[in-house]
C-alpha angles and dihedrals in degrees: 000000000000119000119236118267094247092057092055090051091052092051091050094050095050096068097053090047090059089049091048090051090054091048091052090053091050091046093051090049090050092047094050090052091048091046092052091049092048092047090050091051092047091051091050091048092048091050093052091048091051090048091051091050093049096049111115113253121223113253 
């Protein structure tokens, strides 16, 4: 007995969805690492800018 066409389509789409879910997890992990690195760099940049502003200027 052959299965209906719609059922085959559903079976085919389930596997890529699992793969897509794994890719999303990897992407989120990658993004959070990048975000932490960017935040760290921004903090360092902000600190150096504040330091430059607070340096005494010759009179």
